[in-house]
C-alpha positions in Angstrom: 101.7 138.9 125.9 101.0 135.8 124.5 98.7 136.8 122.1 101.0 139.8 120.6 103.7 136.9 120.2 101.0 134.6 118.5 100.1 138.2 116.4 103.7 138.8 115.8 104.7 135.6 114.5 101.8 135.0 111.8 102.9 138.3 110.4 106.5 137.2 110.1 105.2 134.1 108.7 102.9 136.0 105.7 105.9 138.1 105.0 107.9 135.1 104.6 105.4 133.2 102.2 104.8 136.6 100.4 108.4 136.9 100.0 108.9 133.5 98.2 106.4 134.2 95.4 106.4 136.9 92.0 103.3 137.7 91.1 103.0 138.5 87.0 100.5 140.1 85.1 101.1 139.1 81.6 99.3 139.8 78.0 101.9 137.2 76.2 99.7 133.4 75.5 102.5 131.2 74.8 103.8 127.8 75.9 107.5 129.5 76.3 106.6 131.7 78.6 105.2 129.0 80.8 108.1 126.7 80.6 110.4 129.7 81.6 108.3 130.6 84.4 108.6 126.9 85.7 112.3 127.0 84.3 112.6 130.3 87.3 110.5 128.5 90.1 112.5 125.0 90.0 116.1 127.3 89.8 115.4 129.6 92.9 112.5 128.4 94.5 110.3 131.7 94.1 106.8 130.4 93.1 105.0 132.3 90.1 101.6 133.6 90.2 100.4 134.3 86.8 97.0 136.6 85.7 97.0 136.7 81.8 94.5 138.8 80.0 94.7 141.3 77.3 97.0 144.3 77.5 94.4 147.1 78.0 92.4 145.2 80.5 95.8 144.6 82.5 96.7 148.0 82.4 92.5 149.0 83.4 93.0 146.3 86.2 96.0 147.7 87.8 95.4 151.0 87.4 92.1 150.6 89.2 93.6 148.4 91.9 96.1 151.0 92.7 98.2 150.5 95.9 96.3 147.1 96.3 97.5 145.6 93.2 99.2 142.2 93.7 101.1 142.8 90.7 104.7 143.2 90.7 105.6 142.7 86.8 103.6 143.5 84.0 104.8 142.1 80.8 102.9 143.6 77.5 103.7 143.8 73.9 103.8 146.7 71.4 105.4 150.3 72.1 102.1 152.1 72.3 100.5 149.7 75.5 103.9 150.0 77.2 104.0 154.0 76.4 100.0 154.2 77.9 101.4 151.9 80.7 104.1 154.1 81.4 101.9 157.4 81.1 99.5 155.5 84.2 102.5 155.1 86.4 102.3 151.6 86.5 105.9 151.1 86.3 108.6 152.1 88.7 112.0 152.6 88.0 114.5 150.0 89.3 118.3 149.5 89.6 119.9 147.0 88.0 123.2 146.8 86.2 122.7 143.6 84.9 119.7 144.8 83.2 120.9 148.2 81.7 124.0 146.2 80.5 122.2 143.5 78.6 119.1 145.5 76.9 120.7 148.6 74.5 119.1 152.2 75.4 116.6 151.8 72.6 114.9 149.1 73.8 114.6 149.9 77.4 112.4 153.1 79.1 114.6 156.0 79.4 114.1 155.7 83.3 114.5 152.3 83.2 111.0 151.6 84.5 110.5 148.4 81.6 113.3 146.1 79.4 112.1 144.7 76.2 112.1 140.7 76.3 111.7 140.1 72.7 111.8 141.9 69.4 109.5 141.4 66.1 110.1 142.5 63.1 107.7 143.9 61.1 108.4 143.0 57.5 106.5 142.2 54.0 105.4 138.9 52.8 105.4 138.7 48.9 103.9 135.9 46.8 106.5 134.1 44.8 105.1 134.6 41.2 104.6 138.3 41.8 106.6 140.2 39.4 107.3 142.8 42.4 108.6 139.7 43.9 111.8 141.4 45.4 111.5 144.6 44.4 110.5 146.3 47.4 113.6 147.7 49.6 111.8 150.4 51.7 108.8 151.0 53.5 108.5 154.1 51.7 107.8 152.8 48.6 104.9 151.0 49.5 102.8 154.3 48.5 104.3 154.3 45.2 101.0 153.8 42.8 102.5 150.8 41.1 101.3 148.8 43.7 97.9 149.7 43.6 95.6 147.0 44.4 98.4 145.1 45.8 98.7 145.8 49.2 96.6 143.3 52.3 97.3 144.6 55.6 95.2 144.3 58.6 93.4 147.9 60.0 94.7 151.1 61.5 93.1 150.0 65.4 96.3 147.2 65.4 98.8 148.8 67.5 101.7 147.1 65.3 100.5 149.5 62.5 100.2 152.2 64.7 103.6 151.4 65.7 104.8 151.7 61.7 102.9 154.9 61.3 104.6 156.3 64.5 107.8 155.5 63.2 107.1 157.0 59.7 106.8 160.4 61.6 109.8 159.7 63.7 111.8 159.5 60.1 109.9 161.9 58.0 107.2 164.3 60.0 103.6 163.9 60.2 102.7 165.6 56.6 104.8 162.9 55.1 103.3 160.0 57.0 99.7 161.2 56.4 100.6 161.3 52.5 102.7 158.0 52.7 99.0 156.3 54.5 97.4 157.7 51.6 99.1 156.2 49.1 99.1 152.6 51.2 95.3 153.1 51.5 95.0 153.8 47.5 97.3 150.6 47.2 95.1 148.0 49.4 93.7 145.3 47.4 91.0 145.2 49.8 89.5 147.0 52.7 91.9 146.3 56.3 90.4 143.3 57.8 91.6 139.9 59.9 94.9 139.5 61.5 98.3 139.3 59.9 98.3 135.2 59.6 94.5 136.5 57.3 97.1 139.2 55.1 99.3 136.3 54.4 96.7 133.7 53.5 95.5 136.4 51.1 98.6 137.2 49.1 99.2 133.3 48.5 95.3 132.7 47.5 96.1 135.7 44.9 93.6 138.6 45.9 97.2 140.8 46.7 100.9 140.3 46.1 102.0 141.6 49.2 101.1 141.5 53.1 102.8 143.8 56.1 102.9 141.0 58.6 104.9 140.5 62.3 107.6 138.3 61.2 106.6 135.7 64.3 103.4 135.3 62.6 105.8 133.8 59.5 106.9 131.8 61.8 103.7 130.3 63.4 102.2 129.2 60.0 104.9 127.8 58.9 105.0 125.6 62.0 101.2 124.9 61.4 99.5 122.7 59.6 99.8 121.6 56.1 97.7 124.0 54.5 99.5 127.0 56.8 102.8 125.8 55.3 101.2 125.7 51.9 100.7 129.4 52.6 104.7 130.3 53.4 106.1 128.4 50.3 104.2 130.5 48.2 105.8 133.5 49.8 109.2 135.3 49.9 109.9 137.4 53.0 111.5 140.7 52.9 112.9 143.2 55.1 112.4 146.7 54.0 114.4 149.9 55.5 113.3 153.0 56.1 115.3 155.0 53.6 117.3 156.5 56.3 116.7 153.9 59.0 116.8 150.3 59.0 113.9 147.4 59.1 110.8 148.6 62.0 111.1 146.3 65.3 108.8 146.1 67.9 108.9 144.5 71.4 107.3 142.8 74.0 108.5 144.3 77.5 108.5 143.7 81.2 108.9 146.0 84.4 108.3 146.3 87.6 105.2 147.0 88.9 104.7 150.1 90.9 103.0 149.2 94.1 105.3 145.3 93.8 105.3 143.9 97.0 108.3 141.4 96.1 110.3 144.1 94.4 113.4 142.1 94.7 111.8 138.8 93.1 110.3 140.7 90.4 114.0 141.6 89.5 115.7 138.5 89.4 112.5 137.0 87.5 113.3 140.2 84.9 116.8 139.7 85.1 116.5 135.9 84.6 114.0 136.4 81.2 116.8 138.4 79.8 119.3 135.3 80.3 121.1 133.5 77.2 119.4 130.7 77.9 115.7 132.2 78.4 116.3 134.6 75.1 117.3 131.5 73.3 113.9 129.7 74.4 111.9 132.7 73.9 113.4 132.7 70.0 113.5 129.7 68.9 109.9 128.3 70.9 108.1 131.7 69.5 110.1 132.9 66.4 110.9 135.9 68.1 114.4 137.8 68.0 116.4 138.1 71.2 117.1 141.2 73.3 120.7 140.0 73.6 123.5 139.8 71.0 124.8 136.2 72.1 121.1 134.5 72.0 120.9 132.2 69.1 117.5 132.2 66.9 115.2 129.8 65.4 116.6 128.5 62.3 113.9 128.9 60.5 114.1 133.0 61.3 117.6 132.8 60.4 117.1 131.4 57.0 115.0 134.8 56.3 118.7 136.6 56.5 120.1 139.3 58.9 118.0 142.1 60.2 119.4 145.6 60.5 117.4 147.0 63.1 115.9 150.5 62.8 117.7 153.6 64.5 114.0 155.0 66.2 113.8 154.1 70.2 110.7 152.1 71.3 110.5 155.5 73.7 109.8 157.4 70.5 107.6 154.8 69.2 105.1 155.4 72.3 105.9 159.1 72.1 104.3 159.5 68.5 101.3 156.8 68.9 98.7 159.4 69.7 100.1 161.4 66.3 99.9 158.1 64.5 96.3 157.2 65.1 95.2 160.4 64.3 97.3 160.7 60.9 96.0 157.5 59.7 92.4 158.3 60.6 93.1 161.2 58.5 94.3 159.4 55.1 91.4 156.8 55.4 93.2 153.7 56.9 89.8 152.1 58.6 
């Protein structure tokens, strides 16, 4: 009898300990995130335990762990990876009036399995002394032969480019998108290589005149060393639109893991990350755009001008990813 009581006490104690934590698998690697996790711990008393790795590695890990996975929350970046995790049933649908009222429908899963945390825009950085410095208004015109030998962009294996291509398919269809990509390939200043930062540096060095890159990389360069600051000083930041839409947006997102042992804590954690205070820390500390409307952005990001998001949903970007990968291959975008 005493042994049974002791066993029950141990089980209860273990349960209480587990209920005072949230286990987070995250592919994000920023100091802002660490700051927010500590704030959540201080505000709630819930311990945040984090496993960091690359997106695909975490997806594979959760898939192999199955029901034994300790993950309560999965945070990942880009529509393609979010879709991959959704297709593998790594999330679960959650009911949170706060989340559904805070995050507009195009920035969350149709079944409320994940919610956007931050936004990034895929923009154009143009060398200031270029004759084309202020002429790019749309993504479509990047295929115009007048940009031959001018465009710098990373490879088609990069998910940011895959999502831009998915958006092109969503707007214009597969055939148009393939022809557009062929035009961009013809206009490249060199074969695709390196990161978004490398494209900006190449344009500043005069290798090309136009870089396709994400906004938050511009912020990172502008706040880095003197050499990187000089790179940005030579560039104009332009926000092209689709002919029948707005500026291409991608996101980082969070969802409750399918086999979460601490579901209530997981929901609290995601709700905290979408509070005004947390959103402003994301935006100001990492040069991203907040998901909620009343959060302030970084003064640097604000100086680039107002952004008008595209009307294609993140769900659509994920849905067209496989078509985008095939189309980029057909177009010869290495």
